[in-house]
C-alpha positions in Angstrom: 88.9 -13.5 -5.0 88.5 -13.4 -1.1 86.9 -16.3 -0.4 87.7 -16.4 3.6 87.5 -12.9 4.5 85.0 -12.2 6.8 83.5 -9.0 5.4 82.7 -10.9 2.2 81.1 -14.1 3.8 78.9 -11.7 6.0 77.3 -10.3 2.9 75.1 -13.0 1.0 75.2 -10.6 -2.3 78.7 -10.7 -2.4 79.1 -14.2 -2.2 76.7 -14.6 -4.9 78.2 -12.4 -7.2 81.7 -14.4 -6.4 80.3 -17.7 -7.3 78.3 -16.5 -10.4 81.6 -14.5 -11.8 83.5 -18.1 -11.0 81.0 -19.9 -13.1 81.5 -17.5 -15.6 85.2 -18.0 -15.9 84.4 -21.6 -16.2 81.8 -21.1 -18.9 84.6 -18.9 -20.8 87.0 -21.4 -21.0 85.0 -24.4 -21.6 83.2 -22.3 -24.5 86.5 -21.7 -26.1 88.1 -25.3 -25.4 84.9 -26.5 -27.4 85.0 -24.7 -30.3 89.1 -25.0 -30.3 90.4 -27.5 -28.0 93.7 -26.3 -26.5 94.2 -22.9 -27.7 94.9 -20.0 -25.3 91.8 -18.4 -24.2 91.6 -14.7 -23.5 89.9 -13.9 -20.4 87.2 -11.5 -20.1 87.5 -9.0 -17.5 83.8 -7.1 -18.2 82.1 -4.4 -16.3 80.8 -7.0 -14.1 83.9 -8.2 -12.7 85.3 -4.3 -12.4 82.3 -3.7 -10.0 82.6 -6.7 -8.1 86.4 -5.7 -7.4 85.2 -2.0 -6.5 82.8 -3.2 -3.9 85.5 -5.6 -2.3 88.0 -2.7 -2.0 85.2 -0.4 -0.9 84.6 -3.0 2.1 88.2 -2.5 2.9 88.7 -6.4 1.3 92.0 -6.7 -0.4 91.4 -9.3 -3.2 94.0 -12.0 -3.4 93.7 -13.1 -7.2 96.5 -15.5 -7.1 95.4 -17.6 -4.4 91.6 -17.4 -5.3 92.8 -18.9 -8.9 94.9 -21.7 -7.3 91.6 -22.4 -5.3 89.5 -22.5 -8.3 92.1 -24.2 -10.5 92.3 -27.3 -8.4 88.6 -27.2 -8.1 87.9 -26.8 -11.6 90.6 -29.4 -12.5 89.3 -32.0 -10.4 85.5 -32.0 -12.0 87.2 -31.6 -15.6 89.2 -34.8 -14.6 86.2 -36.8 -13.3 83.9 -35.5 -16.7 86.8 -36.7 -19.0 87.5 -40.0 -17.4 83.5 -40.7 -17.1 83.2 -40.2 -20.6 86.4 -41.0 -22.4 87.0 -44.9 -22.6 90.0 -44.6 -25.0 93.2 -44.3 -22.6 95.5 -42.7 -25.3 92.9 -40.2 -26.2 92.0 -39.7 -22.6 95.7 -38.9 -22.0 96.1 -36.5 -25.1 92.3 -34.4 -23.9 94.1 -34.0 -20.3 97.3 -33.0 -21.6 96.1 -30.4 -23.9 93.4 -29.1 -21.7 95.7 -28.9 -18.5 98.2 -26.5 -20.8 95.3 -24.8 -21.9 93.7 -23.9 -18.2 96.9 -23.2 -16.6 97.8 -20.7 -19.1 94.1 -19.2 -18.6 94.5 -18.9 -14.9 97.8 -17.1 -15.3 96.0 -14.8 -17.8 93.4 -14.0 -15.7 95.1 -13.4 -12.7 97.2 -10.8 -14.7 94.0 -9.3 -16.3 92.3 -8.9 -12.4 95.4 -7.6 -11.1 95.4 -4.9 -14.0 91.6 -4.2 -13.2 92.6 -3.9 -9.8 94.7 -0.9 -10.2 92.1 1.4 -10.3 89.9 0.3 -7.4 86.7 1.8 -5.9 88.5 4.7 -4.5 86.5 7.3 -7.1 83.2 5.4 -5.9 81.7 8.5 -3.7 80.2 5.7 -1.6 83.5 4.0 -0.6 84.0 6.0 2.3 80.8 5.4 3.5 80.8 2.0 2.9 83.9 1.6 4.7 83.0 3.3 7.6 79.6 1.4 7.9 81.7 -2.2 7.5 83.9 -0.9 10.6 80.8 -0.4 12.6 78.8 -3.6 11.5 82.4 -5.6 12.6 82.1 -4.2 16.1 84.8 -2.0 15.8 84.9 0.9 18.4 83.4 4.0 17.0 82.2 7.3 18.9 78.8 7.7 17.7 79.5 11.5 17.0 82.4 10.6 14.7 79.9 7.9 12.8 77.0 10.8 12.7 79.5 13.4 11.3 81.0 11.1 8.7 77.6 9.5 7.2 75.3 12.5 8.0 73.0 10.2 9.5 71.8 10.6 13.5 72.8 7.2 15.6 71.1 8.5 19.1 67.7 7.0 17.8 65.7 4.0 17.3 67.2 2.1 13.8 65.5 -0.6 11.6 68.3 -2.2 8.9 66.7 -3.4 5.6 68.6 -5.2 2.7 67.2 -5.0 -0.5 68.9 -7.1 -3.6 68.2 -8.5 -6.8 68.8 -12.0 -8.3 69.4 -10.8 -12.2 72.1 -7.7 -12.3 70.0 -6.9 -15.3 67.2 -5.8 -13.0 69.0 -2.8 -11.5 66.1 -0.3 -12.8 63.5 -2.2 -10.3 66.1 -2.1 -7.3 66.4 1.7 -7.7 62.4 2.0 -8.0 62.3 -0.1 -4.9 65.0 2.4 -3.1 62.5 5.2 -4.2 59.5 3.6 -3.0 61.1 3.2 0.2 61.7 6.6 0.6 58.8 7.9 -0.2 57.0 5.3 2.1 59.2 6.3 5.0 57.6 10.0 5.2 59.4 12.1 7.4 61.6 9.2 8.9 65.4 9.7 8.5 66.8 7.1 5.7 70.4 6.1 5.0 70.7 4.2 1.8 74.5 2.8 0.7 75.2 0.8 -2.3 76.3 -2.7 -1.3 77.2 -4.2 -4.5 75.8 -4.3 -8.0 72.7 -6.3 -6.8 72.2 -5.1 -3.4 71.6 -1.8 -1.3 71.2 -1.2 2.6 69.0 1.0 4.0 68.5 2.1 7.5 65.3 4.0 8.9 65.2 6.2 11.9 63.1 7.7 14.2 62.6 8.7 18.0 60.2 5.8 17.9 60.5 2.0 16.7 60.2 2.9 12.7 56.5 1.5 11.5 57.5 -0.2 8.6 53.8 -1.3 7.3 53.9 1.4 4.6 57.5 0.3 3.4 56.4 -3.1 3.3 53.2 -2.3 1.3 55.5 -0.2 -1.5 57.9 -3.0 -1.4 55.0 -5.6 -2.1 54.3 -3.8 -5.6 58.1 -5.6 -6.8 58.3 -8.8 -8.0 61.8 -8.6 -8.7 63.6 -6.9 -5.5 63.9 -9.4 -2.4 64.0 -7.5 1.1 65.6 -8.6 4.3 64.4 -6.7 7.6 66.4 -6.6 10.9 65.0 -6.2 14.3 64.7 -2.6 15.8 67.7 -1.3 17.8 68.5 1.9 19.5 72.0 3.7 18.9 74.9 3.1 17.4 74.8 -0.6 18.8 71.3 -0.8 17.3 72.2 0.4 13.9 75.0 -2.3 14.1 72.6 -5.4 15.3 69.5 -4.4 13.0 71.9 -4.2 10.0 73.3 -7.7 11.2 69.7 -9.0 11.4 69.0 -8.1 8.3 72.2 -9.5 6.4 71.7 -12.8 8.3 68.0 -13.1 6.9 69.3 -12.4 3.3 72.1 -15.2 3.9 68.9 -17.2 5.4 66.7 -17.0 2.1 69.9 -17.7 -0.4 71.3 -20.4 1.3 67.7 -22.0 1.7 66.6 -20.9 -1.9 63.7 -19.6 -0.5 61.2 -17.7 -2.6 60.1 -15.3 -0.2 60.2 -11.7 -1.2 60.0 -9.9 2.6 61.7 -11.8 5.3 61.9 -10.4 8.9 64.5 -11.9 11.0 62.5 -11.7 13.9 60.6 -14.2 12.4 63.4 -16.9 11.1 66.0 -16.4 13.8 65.4 -20.2 15.1 65.3 -21.3 11.8 68.7 -19.5 10.9 70.3 -21.4 14.0 68.7 -24.9 12.9 69.8 -24.7 8.9 73.6 -23.5 9.5 73.8 -27.4 8.6 71.2 -28.6 6.0 71.8 -31.8 6.8 70.9 -31.8 10.2 67.8 -29.6 9.4 66.7 -32.3 7.2 66.9 -34.8 10.0 65.1 -32.3 12.4 62.2 -31.8 9.9 61.7 -35.4 9.6 62.3 -36.4 13.0 59.7 -33.8 14.2 57.1 -34.0 11.7 57.2 -37.8 10.4 54.7 -38.2 7.6 53.5 -34.7 8.3 56.6 -33.4 6.3 55.3 -34.8 3.2 51.8 -34.3 3.5 48.9 -31.9 2.3 50.4 -28.2 2.6 46.7 -27.2 4.2 47.1 -29.6 7.1 50.5 -28.0 7.7 49.7 -24.8 7.2 46.6 -25.4 9.8 48.9 -26.9 12.5 51.2 -24.0 12.1 48.7 -21.3 12.2 47.1 -22.9 15.1 50.3 -23.3 17.2 51.2 -19.2 16.3 48.0 -18.2 17.4 48.1 -19.6 20.8 46.4 -23.4 20.3 43.1 -21.0 19.5 41.0 -22.3 16.7 38.6 -19.4 16.4 41.5 -17.2 15.5 43.2 -19.7 13.6 40.3 -20.1 11.4 40.2 -16.4 10.8 43.7 -16.1 9.8 43.2 -19.0 7.4 39.6 -17.7 6.0 38.3 -20.8 6.9 35.5 -22.5 8.8 36.4 -23.5 12.4 35.4 -27.2 12.1 37.6 -27.2 8.7 40.5 -26.1 11.0 39.8 -28.4 13.6 39.9 -31.2 11.4 43.1 -30.3 10.0 44.9 -29.6 12.9 43.8 -32.9 14.3 44.8 -35.2 11.2 48.3 -33.1 11.2 48.7 -33.7 14.8 48.1 -37.6 14.1 50.5 -37.5 11.2 53.2 -35.9 13.3 55.9 -37.9 14.8 56.2 -35.3 17.8 52.8 -34.4 18.9 52.0 -30.4 19.3 50.9 -30.8 22.8 54.2 -32.7 23.9 56.5 -30.1 22.5 54.9 -27.2 20.5 58.3 -25.5 20.2 59.9 -28.3 17.9 56.6 -28.8 15.7 56.5 -25.0 15.3 60.3 -24.6 14.3 59.9 -27.6 12.0 56.6 -26.3 10.3 58.1 -22.7 9.8 61.0 -24.5 8.3 59.6 -26.6 5.8 57.0 -23.7 5.0 60.3 -21.8 4.0 62.2 -24.3 2.3 59.9 -26.9 1.0 62.6 -28.9 -0.6 64.8 -29.4 2.8 62.8 -32.7 2.9 64.8 -33.7 0.2 67.9 -33.5 1.2 69.8 -36.4 2.3 73.0 -37.6 4.0 74.8 -38.0 0.8 
């Protein structure tokens, strides 16, 4: 609906929701045509779609339904054409199928645009969070904003340290878990000030602030109890700029986790900033890992973990052994074996080796990526 809007692309939860709704539209049309080929398919604009439109409007994004459907129609028709050609050897039957399905798909697109426009006539202006989200979006985009104005509108002090957090769920049916996680963060934050904003149907934004840098130990412990909620944390920052930068960090960490399909529950951007830069292009990230680690990329996970911990502990075997809960001699053997397998030796370029190991730890399937 708003594929190229920067405000949409900056939020991985909204991007995922956009993709999921596109998939639902495709399934709706395909299912109907399996049952009754060529019939006029009634578009379904349910609560989830309406909530998504409201989320877009609350960010100041004006959905362009017609343009979005033109793009979707082009992609969808090409895939449908490929499938039909691959599975239909009879030319006359193929022409008939394509003729009937083309009329049905085009009509479905026209009906969907009309239905979405009708749903968009009652946008998020009734949402109590809409004004706050719009203001936050302005701050996050770098728009000039007097600090006192932001404080007054958001009822949240800016002249202090902030940590931005993004909480999200993969399944919209898990909203109870998301709400419980929000309550847990508020409780664990103690006396610190907290600002919570509904970002979308599947995500929430939180800021914790204080005169000193907020200690997230209790927050992380509280969030660890939830298996359904995922968390991304930005680096601390002070003042309005810190509020903005920490939030952007958290969004970048969330986008990284979703982009790589990582199963991590809690990700701090400070830990993965280099990996974020390396994985903007997945094929190049694959090449970097293979070129750096060589045979180690496919070796036992214990070997890679030993070498990574050894580097992270400043090449101190005793500290690495303590962190791995392993005997010092065991760690030494694993580190030596891992270094033998690695294409780039850790003593020659520890930064590259550590980065490749971190990337592989975060996204184990990156080695399966090919240039095709």
